TIMI-2910 file (N, C-alpha, C, CB; in pm, 1 decimal, decimal comma, always signed):
<rs>
+----------+----------+----------+----------+----------+----------+----------+----------+----------+----------+----------+----------+------+
!      n_x !      n_y !      n_z !     ca_x !     ca_y !     ca_z !      c_x !      c_y !      c_z !     cb_x !     cb_y !     cb_z ! resn !
+----------+----------+----------+----------+----------+----------+----------+----------+----------+----------+----------+----------+------+
!  +6415,3 !  +3897,2 !  +2948,8 !  +6389,4 !  +3988,2 !  +3042,5 !  +6383,8 !  +4116,8 !  +3000,2 !  +6470,5 !  +3979,8 !  +3135,0 !  Met !
!  +6407,7 !  +4223,1 !  +2872,5 !  +6349,5 !  +4313,8 !  +2819,0 !  +6195,0 !  +4268,3 !  +2778,1 !  +6435,8 !  +4355,5 !  +2713,6 !  Lys !
!  +6097,7 !  +4174,3 !  +2747,2 !  +5982,2 !  +4175,9 !  +2793,7 !  +5915,5 !  +4187,3 !  +2991,2 !  +5954,0 !  +4055,8 !  +2720,4 !  Asn !
!  +5984,1 !  +4084,1 !  +2959,0 !  +5966,4 !  +4121,8 !  +3119,0 !  +5918,8 !  +4299,3 !  +3126,8 !  +6145,7 !  +4090,9 !  +3213,6 !  Ile !
!  +6005,3 !  +4317,1 !  +3114,0 !  +6018,6 !  +4575,2 !  +3199,1 !  +5905,1 !  +4618,8 !  +3045,7 !  +6339,9 !  +4742,7 !  +3156,4 !  Gly !
!  +5891,8 !  +4582,0 !  +2972,8 !  +5837,7 !  +4603,7 !  +2924,2 !  +5662,4 !  +4585,0 !  +2951,6 !  +5903,6 !  +4567,7 !  +2853,7 !  Phe !
!  +5643,0 !  +4456,2 !  +2957,2 !  +5502,0 !  +4437,7 !  +3027,7 !  +5468,9 !  +4491,7 !  +3146,3 !  +5474,8 !  +4314,1 !  +3051,5 !  Asp !
!  +5517,1 !  +4501,1 !  +3187,0 !  +5533,4 !  +4551,4 !  +3349,3 !  +5465,1 !  +4759,2 !  +3288,0 !  +5793,9 !  +4526,5 !  +3435,0 !  Leu !
!  +5566,6 !  +4803,7 !  +3252,4 !  +5559,2 !  +4895,3 !  +3216,1 !  +5382,0 !  +4857,1 !  +3116,9 !  +5711,8 !  +4934,8 !  +3152,9 !  Ser !
!  +5346,2 !  +4839,7 !  +3024,0 !  +5172,2 !  +4860,1 !  +3051,8 !  +5091,7 !  +4833,8 !  +3138,7 !  +5102,3 !  +4810,9 !  +2984,3 !  Met !
!  +5102,4 !  +4798,0 !  +3283,0 !  +4982,8 !  +4826,6 !  +3393,0 !  +5004,1 !  +4921,4 !  +3481,9 !  +4949,4 !  +4715,9 !  +3477,2 !  Leu !
!  +5082,2 !  +4995,1 !  +3431,4 !  +5151,4 !  +5145,1 !  +3473,9 !  +4974,8 !  +5270,9 !  +3489,5 !  +5303,6 !  +5212,3 !  +3284,7 !  Arg !
!  +4936,1 !  +5278,0 !  +3377,2 !  +4798,2 !  +5294,5 !  +3366,5 !  +4712,9 !  +5273,8 !  +3433,2 !  +4760,8 !  +5256,2 !  +3299,7 !  Pro !
!  +4617,4 !  +5120,3 !  +3412,5 !  +4601,8 !  +5067,5 !  +3566,3 !  +4581,5 !  +5059,9 !  +3672,5 !  +4629,7 !  +5050,2 !  +3601,8 !  Val !
!  +4731,8 !  +5092,3 !  +3711,3 !  +4758,2 !  +5102,5 !  +3867,0 !  +4740,9 !  +5245,3 !  +3897,2 !  +4910,2 !  +5051,6 !  +3916,0 !  Arg !
!  +4742,8 !  +5347,3 !  +3808,2 !  +4700,5 !  +5474,1 !  +3814,4 !  +4496,2 !  +5476,5 !  +3930,4 !  +4701,3 !  +5523,6 !  +3605,0 !  Phe !
!  +4436,9 !  +5393,0 !  +3783,6 !  +4325,9 !  +5397,4 !  +3774,0 !  +4249,0 !  +5317,7 !  +3876,5 !  +4306,2 !  +5372,4 !  +3659,7 !  Leu !
!  +4356,7 !  +5274,3 !  +3894,1 !  +4320,1 !  +5148,3 !  +4129,3 !  +4361,3 !  +5248,8 !  +4187,1 !  +4457,3 !  +4953,4 !  +4222,9 !  Ile !
!  +4412,7 !  +5329,8 !  +4165,8 !  +4402,6 !  +5426,1 !  +4326,3 !  +4369,9 !  +5530,5 !  +4302,1 !  +4525,7 !  +5456,2 !  +4418,3 !  Val !
!  +4355,7 !  +5512,6 !  +4140,6 !  +4248,2 !  +5689,2 !  +4204,2 !  +4077,0 !  +5635,4 !  +4161,4 !  +4303,9 !  +5908,9 !  +4053,4 !  Ala !
!  +4105,8 !  +5524,6 !  +4180,8 !  +3915,8 !  +5479,6 !  +4188,9 !  +3927,0 !  +5484,9 !  +4368,3 !  +3849,1 !  +5252,0 !  +4099,4 !  Phe !
!  +4041,3 !  +5432,5 !  +4411,8 !  +4019,3 !  +5385,6 !  +4561,9 !  +4027,9 !  +5474,5 !  +4612,4 !  +4093,7 !  +5296,9 !  +4628,9 !  Thr !
!  +4114,8 !  +5625,3 !  +4581,3 !  +4109,4 !  +5750,1 !  +4670,4 !  +3941,6 !  +5783,0 !  +4674,3 !  +4211,3 !  +5890,2 !  +4597,8 !  Cys !
!  +3925,1 !  +5772,3 !  +4517,7 !  +3762,0 !  +5873,2 !  +4514,1 !  +3633,5 !  +5749,6 !  +4592,2 !  +3695,5 !  +5920,4 !  +4276,8 !  Ala !
!  +3664,6 !  +5592,7 !  +4664,6 !  +3592,7 !  +5565,0 !  +4672,1 !  +3593,2 !  +5605,6 !  +4837,8 !  +3580,0 !  +5457,8 !  +4603,6 !  Leu !
!  +3641,5 !  +5589,1 !  +4894,8 !  +3786,2 !  +5640,4 !  +4995,6 !  +3692,2 !  +5773,1 !  +5030,9 !  +3986,6 !  +5682,8 !  +4893,7 !  Leu !
!  +3703,5 !  +5919,9 !  +4970,7 !  +3664,1 !  +6049,5 !  +4956,0 !  +3435,5 !  +6068,5 !  +5014,9 !  +3719,3 !  +6079,8 !  +4747,7 !  Val !
!  +3429,3 !  +5945,9 !  +4893,7 !  +3267,4 !  +5914,1 !  +4870,6 !  +3246,0 !  +5928,5 !  +4938,1 !  +3197,6 !  +5821,7 !  +4838,5 !  Phe !
!  +3258,4 !  +5792,6 !  +5017,9 !  +3223,5 !  +5697,0 !  +5234,1 !  +3238,1 !  +5825,0 !  +5242,6 !  +3361,6 !  +5553,4 !  +5370,2 !  Ser !
!  +3373,2 !  +5876,1 !  +5290,7 !  +3356,1 !  +6031,3 !  +5421,9 !  +3219,6 !  +6046,5 !  +5378,4 !  +3471,1 !  +6219,9 !  +5398,2 !  His !
!  +3313,8 !  +6179,2 !  +5299,8 !  +3200,3 !  +6255,5 !  +5264,2 !  +3051,4 !  +6231,5 !  +5258,2 !  +3223,9 !  +6284,8 !  +5165,2 !  Ala !
!  +2985,9 !  +6131,1 !  +5251,2 !  +2773,7 !  +6087,9 !  +5227,8 !  +2798,6 !  +5971,9 !  +5389,8 !  +2696,3 !  +5929,2 !  +4977,3 !  Phe !
!  +2834,7 !  +5932,3 !  +5477,0 !  +2817,8 !  +5836,8 !  +5552,2 !  +2732,1 !  +5760,1 !  +5596,9 !  +2845,9 !  +5857,3 !  +5611,0 !  Pro !
!  +2613,8 !  +5858,6 !  +5569,4 !  +2468,9 !  +5854,4 !  +5681,9 !  +2377,8 !  +5838,4 !  +5516,1 !  +2421,4 !  +6060,4 !  +5824,1 !  Ala !
!  +2347,9 !  +5728,4 !  +5492,3 !  +2247,1 !  +5663,9 !  +5371,6 !  +2088,2 !  +5663,6 !  +5424,3 !  +2295,7 !  +5484,7 !  +5334,2 !  Ala !
!  +2071,2 !  +5639,6 !  +5596,6 !  +1965,3 !  +5643,1 !  +5662,4 !  +1966,7 !  +5828,1 !  +5708,5 !  +1974,5 !  +5516,1 !  +5789,2 !  Ala !
!  +2053,4 !  +5933,8 !  +5692,3 !  +1963,3 !  +5994,2 !  +5752,5 !  +1836,2 !  +6082,7 !  +5655,9 !  +2045,7 !  +6075,9 !  +5840,7 !  Ile !
!  +1798,0 !  +6058,5 !  +5635,2 !  +1616,2 !  +6105,0 !  +5517,1 !  +1532,0 !  +5980,7 !  +5662,1 !  +1604,6 !  +5987,1 !  +5217,2 !  Ser !
!  +1561,1 !  +5927,2 !  +5753,9 !  +1487,1 !  +5908,0 !  +5816,4 !  +1388,6 !  +5989,8 !  +5947,1 !  +1542,8 !  +5832,2 !  +5827,5 !  Thr !
!  +1307,3 !  +5884,4 !  +5955,0 !  +1301,5 !  +6008,0 !  +6084,3 !  +1309,5 !  +6003,9 !  +6223,0 !  +1190,9 !  +6069,7 !  +6088,2 !  Gln !
!  +1326,4 !  +6136,1 !  +6248,2 !  +1454,5 !  +6208,8 !  +6360,7 !  +1363,1 !  +6187,2 !  +6514,4 !  +1497,3 !  +6436,5 !  +6318,9 !  Gln !
!  +1424,3 !  +6112,2 !  +6577,2 !  +1404,7 !  +6127,7 !  +6682,5 !  +1352,4 !  +6240,5 !  +6787,0 !  +1481,6 !  +6095,8 !  +6693,9 !  Ser !
!  +1282,0 !  +6274,8 !  +6933,9 !  +1284,4 !  +6381,7 !  +6926,9 !  +1349,1 !  +6394,9 !  +7061,6 !  +1166,3 !  +6439,8 !  +6890,4 !  Asn !
!  +1488,9 !  +6401,4 !  +7137,9 !  +1548,3 !  +6371,7 !  +7181,0 !  +1442,0 !  +6465,1 !  +7394,0 !  +1700,0 !  +6404,7 !  +7076,5 !  Pro !
!  +1422,5 !  +6555,8 !  +7370,5 !  +1278,1 !  +6624,7 !  +7466,3 !  +1283,3 !  +6493,1 !  +7481,2 !  +1113,8 !  +6719,7 !  +7404,1 !  Glu !
!  +1168,6 !  +6401,5 !  +7398,4 !  +1097,6 !  +6266,5 !  +7462,7 !  +1154,0 !  +6196,4 !  +7433,2 !   +977,3 !  +6218,7 !  +7441,7 !  Lys !
!  +1294,6 !  +6181,7 !  +7495,0 !  +1359,9 !  +6082,2 !  +7545,1 !  +1333,0 !  +6011,1 !  +7684,6 !  +1471,6 !  +6124,9 !  +7540,8 !  Gly !
!  +1314,8 !  +6114,7 !  +7734,1 !  +1279,4 !  +5984,0 !  +7889,6 !  +1119,6 !  +5976,2 !  +7886,6 !  +1336,4 !  +6059,4 !  +8099,7 !  Glu !
!  +1016,1 !  +6071,1 !  +7829,3 !   +924,5 !  +6025,8 !  +7895,4 !   +792,8 !  +5894,9 !  +7757,8 !   +857,1 !  +6194,9 !  +7972,2 !  Thr !
!   +918,3 !  +5827,0 !  +7690,7 !   +806,1 !  +5750,6 !  +7576,4 !   +821,0 !  +5579,6 !  +7650,4 !   +881,0 !  +5761,2 !  +7353,1 !  Gln !
!   +908,5 !  +5549,0 !  +7691,9 !   +899,2 !  +5440,5 !  +7787,2 !   +771,3 !  +5463,7 !  +7975,2 !  +1095,0 !  +5427,1 !  +7821,8 !  Leu !
!   +752,0 !  +5580,3 !  +7976,2 !   +704,9 !  +5574,1 !  +8086,7 !   +640,8 !  +5441,9 !  +8160,3 !   +630,3 !  +5663,1 !  +8075,6 !  Leu !
!   +550,1 !  +5403,6 !  +8047,6 !   +467,7 !  +5328,0 !  +8077,1 !   +545,0 !  +5118,7 !  +8153,5 !   +376,7 !  +5348,3 !  +7918,2 !  Gly !
!   +678,3 !  +5135,5 !  +8050,2 !   +769,1 !  +5026,3 !  +8089,5 !   +780,9 !  +5036,4 !  +8163,3 !   +863,6 !  +4995,2 !  +8059,0 !  Thr !
!   +873,1 !  +5154,8 !  +8205,2 !   +931,3 !  +5213,4 !  +8360,7 !   +868,8 !  +5164,8 !  +8501,4 !   +906,0 !  +5377,4 !  +8368,1 !  Gln !
!   +738,3 !  +5114,3 !  +8506,4 !   +657,1 !  +5210,7 !  +8522,7 !   +586,0 !  +5020,7 !  +8640,7 !   +565,0 !  +5319,0 !  +8338,2 !  Lys !
!   +594,2 !  +4915,3 !  +8482,4 !   +611,1 !  +4861,6 !  +8508,0 !   +729,6 !  +4759,8 !  +8597,1 !   +569,4 !  +4877,3 !  +8447,5 !  Glu !
!   +792,1 !  +4777,0 !  +8535,0 !   +893,9 !  +4722,5 !  +8579,4 !   +933,8 !  +4745,2 !  +8708,2 !   +977,0 !  +4745,3 !  +8508,8 !  Thr !
!   +898,3 !  +4845,5 !  +8798,6 !   +908,3 !  +4916,1 !  +8965,7 !   +808,0 !  +4862,5 !  +9007,8 !   +898,8 !  +5085,3 !  +8999,8 !  Asp !
!   +676,8 !  +4813,7 !  +8938,1 !   +586,0 !  +4739,2 !  +9042,4 !   +632,9 !  +4574,0 !  +8998,2 !   +389,6 !  +4781,2 !  +9017,8 !  Lys !
!   +711,3 !  +4542,3 !  +8946,6 !   +706,9 !  +4411,0 !  +8959,5 !   +857,4 !  +4432,5 !  +9047,3 !   +691,8 !  +4311,2 !  +8804,7 !  Leu !
!   +975,2 !  +4473,5 !  +9034,0 !  +1054,7 !  +4453,5 !  +9091,1 !  +1008,5 !  +4438,6 !  +9351,9 !  +1150,4 !  +4586,6 !  +8994,8 !  Thr !
!   +944,8 !  +4589,9 !  +9301,9 !   +863,7 !  +4603,3 !  +9446,2 !   +838,6 !  +4441,7 !  +9532,6 !   +688,5 !  +4678,7 !  +9403,2 !  Ala !
!   +763,3 !  +4388,7 !  +9419,4 !   +733,1 !  +4243,1 !  +9453,6 !   +783,1 !  +4169,1 !  +9461,2 !   +680,6 !  +4189,1 !  +9413,5 !  Gln !
!   +755,4 !  +4034,0 !  +9567,2 !   +797,1 !  +3934,6 !  +9550,6 !   +829,7 !  +3856,5 !  +9369,0 !   +705,6 !  +3879,3 !  +9639,5 !  Pro !
!   +965,5 !  +3739,8 !  +9315,9 !   +918,4 !  +3665,0 !  +9204,5 !   +795,8 !  +3607,1 !  +9233,2 !  +1008,0 !  +3566,4 !  +9163,1 !  Pro !
!   +763,5 !  +3677,8 !  +9038,8 !   +608,7 !  +3624,9 !  +9084,7 !   +590,3 !  +3478,2 !  +8986,0 !   +461,0 !  +3768,0 !  +9037,5 !  Pro !
!   +515,5 !  +3456,9 !  +9020,4 !   +502,1 !  +3227,2 !  +9002,1 !   +469,3 !  +3208,6 !  +8876,3 !   +345,8 !  +3113,2 !  +9102,2 !  Gly !
!   +487,5 !  +3098,9 !  +8751,3 !   +438,7 !  +3076,3 !  +8665,7 !   +343,3 !  +3066,8 !  +8594,1 !   +457,9 !  +3041,4 !  +8665,5 !  Leu !
!   +183,0 !  +3106,7 !  +8666,1 !    +38,5 !  +3119,7 !  +8618,3 !    +87,3 !  +3259,1 !  +8567,6 !   -104,9 !  +3108,0 !  +8739,6 !  Lys !
!   +147,7 !  +3325,7 !  +8677,5 !    +82,1 !  +3492,9 !  +8691,7 !   +220,5 !  +3536,7 !  +8531,9 !   +129,2 !  +3613,9 !  +8937,7 !  Glu !
!   +338,3 !  +3442,7 !  +8570,8 !   +414,4 !  +3572,1 !  +8452,2 !   +381,5 !  +3543,3 !  +8280,2 !   +624,8 !  +3562,2 !  +8465,7 !  Thr !
!   +285,0 !  +3356,5 !  +8259,6 !   +259,1 !  +3368,0 !  +8134,9 !   +128,2 !  +3416,8 !  +8159,9 !   +277,9 !  +3249,3 !  +8049,0 !  Gln !
!    +70,9 !  +3468,2 !  +8193,6 !    -57,3 !  +3507,4 !  +8206,4 !    -33,9 !  +3684,2 !  +8163,4 !   -119,7 !  +3464,4 !  +8374,3 !  Lys !
!    +85,6 !  +3755,3 !  +8235,9 !   +117,4 !  +3884,1 !  +8203,7 !   +247,4 !  +3863,6 !  +8065,9 !   +172,3 !  +3967,2 !  +8361,3 !  Lys !
!   +303,1 !  +3727,1 !  +8018,1 !   +363,0 !  +3690,1 !  +7918,8 !   +268,3 !  +3740,1 !  +7796,9 !   +393,1 !  +3544,5 !  +7931,2 !  Ala !
!   +107,3 !  +3665,6 !  +7764,0 !    +86,5 !  +3671,6 !  +7659,4 !    -50,4 !  +3834,1 !  +7702,5 !    +48,1 !  +3498,4 !  +7591,5 !  Asn !
!    -21,3 !  +3869,5 !  +7793,6 !   -109,5 !  +4025,6 !  +7743,9 !    -63,4 !  +4078,8 !  +7661,5 !   -125,0 !  +4141,2 !  +7829,5 !  Glu !
!    +45,4 !  +4096,7 !  +7686,5 !   +174,4 !  +4156,5 !  +7611,4 !   +323,7 !  +4147,6 !  +7460,3 !   +223,5 !  +4146,9 !  +7709,1 !  Gly !
!   +412,7 !  +4234,2 !  +7569,9 !   +522,6 !  +4134,7 !  +7420,2 !   +525,5 !  +4053,2 !  +7550,0 !   +729,8 !  +4207,8 !  +7315,6 !  Leu !
!   +641,6 !  +4094,4 !  +7645,6 !   +693,7 !  +3981,0 !  +7753,3 !   +605,2 !  +4000,0 !  +7881,3 !   +867,7 !  +4000,8 !  +7797,9 !  Asn !
!   +711,1 !  +3942,2 !  +8046,4 !   +649,9 !  +3922,3 !  +8170,8 !   +622,6 !  +4081,0 !  +8227,4 !   +751,6 !  +3824,9 !  +8270,7 !  Glu !
!   +793,9 !  +4136,5 !  +8184,3 !   +747,1 !  +4265,8 !  +8222,3 !   +670,8 !  +4346,7 !  +8192,6 !   +802,1 !  +4320,5 !  +8224,3 !  Val !
!   +699,3 !  +4340,1 !  +8098,3 !   +660,7 !  +4548,5 !  +7972,9 !   +508,2 !  +4494,2 !  +7993,3 !   +736,2 !  +4580,2 !  +7693,2 !  Gln !
!   +428,8 !  +4372,0 !  +8009,1 !   +310,4 !  +4352,8 !  +7947,6 !   +287,2 !  +4401,2 !  +7805,7 !   +222,4 !  +4405,2 !  +8025,4 !  Gly !
!   +151,7 !  +4521,2 !  +7822,4 !    +95,7 !  +4565,7 !  +7709,8 !   +196,9 !  +4721,8 !  +7657,4 !    -79,7 !  +4590,1 !  +7751,4 !  Ala !
!   +230,5 !  +4764,3 !  +7801,0 !   +331,9 !  +4912,4 !  +7816,0 !   +401,7 !  +4975,6 !  +7697,1 !   +460,0 !  +4886,0 !  +7911,8 !  Ala !
!   +338,4 !  +5038,6 !  +7619,4 !   +361,2 !  +5134,2 !  +7516,7 !   +428,5 !  +5090,5 !  +7418,6 !   +418,4 !  +5239,3 !  +7554,7 !  Asp !
!   +300,2 !  +4955,9 !  +7398,3 !   +305,7 !  +4813,7 !  +7265,6 !   +276,7 !  +4950,1 !  +7152,6 !   +125,4 !  +4633,2 !  +7270,9 !  Ile !
!   +196,3 !  +5062,9 !  +7164,6 !   +178,1 !  +5127,4 !  +7028,4 !   +247,0 !  +5240,1 !  +7065,4 !    +27,2 !  +5153,9 !  +6969,0 !  Asp !
!   +405,2 !  +5249,0 !  +7063,7 !   +502,2 !  +5302,1 !  +7048,9 !   +620,8 !  +5185,9 !  +6929,1 !   +540,3 !  +5337,7 !  +7207,6 !  Lys !
!   +614,1 !  +5095,4 !  +7011,7 !   +710,9 !  +4995,5 !  +6926,9 !   +662,4 !  +4954,2 !  +6784,5 !   +729,6 !  +4856,6 !  +7007,2 !  Met !
!   +777,8 !  +4947,7 !  +6726,0 !   +774,5 !  +4863,6 !  +6580,9 !   +720,5 !  +4732,2 !  +6549,3 !   +897,4 !  +4841,8 !  +6539,5 !  Asn !
!   +574,2 !  +4704,5 !  +6470,4 !   +577,1 !  +4526,6 !  +6502,1 !   +539,4 !  +4502,0 !  +6313,4 !   +398,9 !  +4442,7 !  +6661,5 !  Arg !
!   +568,3 !  +4436,6 !  +6266,3 !   +510,4 !  +4447,4 !  +6121,1 !   +312,5 !  +4410,5 !  +6121,7 !   +615,7 !  +4306,1 !  +6013,4 !  Pro !
!   +237,4 !  +4452,0 !  +6249,0 !   +102,0 !  +4436,5 !  +6199,9 !   +104,5 !  +4683,6 !  +6189,2 !    -47,9 !  +4303,3 !  +6372,6 !  Glu !
!   +203,5 !  +4749,8 !  +6347,1 !   +211,6 !  +4843,4 !  +6307,1 !   +251,1 !  +4960,6 !  +6132,5 !   +262,8 !  +4834,0 !  +6394,7 !  Asn !
!   +314,6 !  +4810,4 !  +6079,1 !   +420,5 !  +4907,9 !  +6003,2 !   +410,9 !  +4867,1 !  +5855,8 !   +587,7 !  +4890,2 !  +6059,6 !  Ser !
!   +255,8 !  +4831,8 !  +5803,1 !   +208,0 !  +4829,2 !  +5654,6 !   +215,7 !  +4961,7 !  +5622,5 !    +61,5 !  +4771,8 !  +5624,5 !  Gln !
!   +231,0 !  +5110,2 !  +5636,0 !   +180,6 !  +5188,7 !  +5605,5 !   +358,6 !  +5163,3 !  +5563,3 !    +79,5 !  +5291,0 !  +5684,8 !  Gln !
!   +450,0 !  +5122,3 !  +5600,2 !   +577,0 !  +5158,1 !  +5600,7 !   +614,7 !  +5169,6 !  +5449,4 !   +660,3 !  +5060,2 !  +5682,2 !  Ala !
!   +759,4 !  +5320,4 !  +5414,5 !   +753,8 !  +5286,2 !  +5236,3 !   +872,2 !  +5146,3 !  +5221,4 !   +828,9 !  +5466,0 !  +5114,9 !  Thr !
!   +851,6 !  +5099,7 !  +5119,3 !  +1060,0 !  +5043,9 !  +5082,4 !  +1142,5 !  +5042,2 !  +5045,0 !  +1121,9 !  +4985,4 !  +5056,9 !  Ser !
!  +1206,9 !  +5080,4 !  +5048,5 !  +1348,5 !  +5122,7 !  +5020,0 !  +1313,5 !  +5120,9 !  +4807,6 !  +1500,5 !  +4966,6 !  +5111,6 !  Phe !
!  +1278,4 !  +5031,3 !  +4756,1 !  +1250,0 !  +5046,2 !  +4616,9 !  +1163,4 !  +5202,9 !  +4591,5 !  +1156,0 !  +4904,0 !  +4570,0 !  Glu !
!  +1063,4 !  +5183,0 !  +4692,9 !   +906,3 !  +5312,0 !  +4659,4 !  +1034,5 !  +5452,2 !  +4719,5 !   +675,1 !  +5279,5 !  +4832,5 !  Asp !
!  +1145,9 !  +5414,9 !  +4771,8 !  +1171,5 !  +5566,9 !  +4822,6 !  +1282,6 !  +5582,2 !  +4738,8 !  +1204,7 !  +5599,5 !  +4992,8 !  Gln !
!  +1370,9 !  +5448,3 !  +4646,1 !  +1441,7 !  +5536,0 !  +4538,0 !  +1354,3 !  +5574,1 !  +4408,1 !  +1571,5 !  +5456,4 !  +4486,4 !  Ala !
!  +1235,8 !  +5502,2 !  +4425,7 !  +1167,8 !  +5568,6 !  +4311,4 !  +1143,1 !  +5705,2 !  +4279,5 !  +1063,8 !  +5528,7 !  +4308,3 !  Glu !
!  +1044,2 !  +5714,5 !  +4461,5 !  +1011,2 !  +5923,1 !  +4469,9 !  +1135,9 !  +5999,4 !  +4390,0 !  +1025,9 !  +6009,7 !  +4684,3 !  Asn !
!  +1273,7 !  +5921,4 !  +4490,9 !  +1400,6 !  +5961,1 !  +4484,6 !  +1477,9 !  +6024,1 !  +4304,5 !  +1470,3 !  +5819,4 !  +4549,6 !  Phe !
!  +1427,0 !  +5928,1 !  +4246,5 !  +1435,8 !  +5959,1 !  +4093,4 !  +1321,2 !  +6039,5 !  +4083,4 !  +1432,9 !  +5830,4 !  +3986,9 !  Leu !
!  +1181,1 !  +5964,0 !  +4090,0 !  +1163,6 !  +6078,5 !  +4036,8 !  +1100,8 !  +6302,8 !  +4018,9 !  +1130,1 !  +6004,5 !  +3997,1 !  Glu !
!  +1200,3 !  +6302,4 !  +4162,1 !  +1220,6 !  +6403,6 !  +4186,8 !  +1349,6 !  +6489,3 !  +4086,8 !  +1233,6 !  +6384,4 !  +4320,8 !  Lys !
!  +1498,8 !  +6391,9 !  +4105,9 !  +1541,7 !  +6432,4 !  +4078,9 !  +1539,7 !  +6437,8 !  +3857,9 !  +1618,5 !  +6396,8 !  +4181,2 !  Ile !
!  +1481,5 !  +6324,0 !  +3785,9 !  +1463,4 !  +6387,6 !  +3692,0 !  +1362,2 !  +6447,0 !  +3682,1 !  +1479,0 !  +6337,4 !  +3612,9 !  Thr !
!  +1242,5 !  +6446,6 !  +3768,6 !  +1109,2 !  +6537,6 !  +3710,7 !   +998,5 !  +6527,9 !  +3667,6 !  +1119,4 !  +6590,8 !  +3634,8 !  Gly !
!  +1020,5 !  +6377,5 !  +3622,7 !   +938,1 !  +6212,3 !  +3553,7 !   +839,1 !  +6126,8 !  +3650,5 !  +1072,5 !  +6078,4 !  +3516,5 !  Lys !
!   +758,2 !  +6114,0 !  +3603,2 !   +698,2 !  +6034,4 !  +3649,1 !   +622,5 !  +5867,5 !  +3603,9 !   +639,4 !  +6115,6 !  +3676,3 !  Lys !
+----------+----------+----------+----------+----------+----------+----------+----------+----------+----------+----------+----------+------+
</rs>
């Protein structure tokens, strides 16, 4: 019986370290929640004008009777889908227009270079 009490008292520092680590993790996760904060910020002033082409195409389509299969296929082959067509296609991110994007590895390397001052 004495050995069990002695063994449990040995775990007290470990238990303290686990609690301290958990508290530190909670504090840091609350203090730095947005790792993507350095991404490009959108301008709320331009939010309405960005997809006006899509809205125009949608309004035209809803004012007419439903299109047939041939017309739908023709429209879908022009762009992204049968409703939008090619409206605002240049503003959407696709693999074709995202080749100049910086990978996470490059961003991390650039960040570490700024911190250390080395290249």
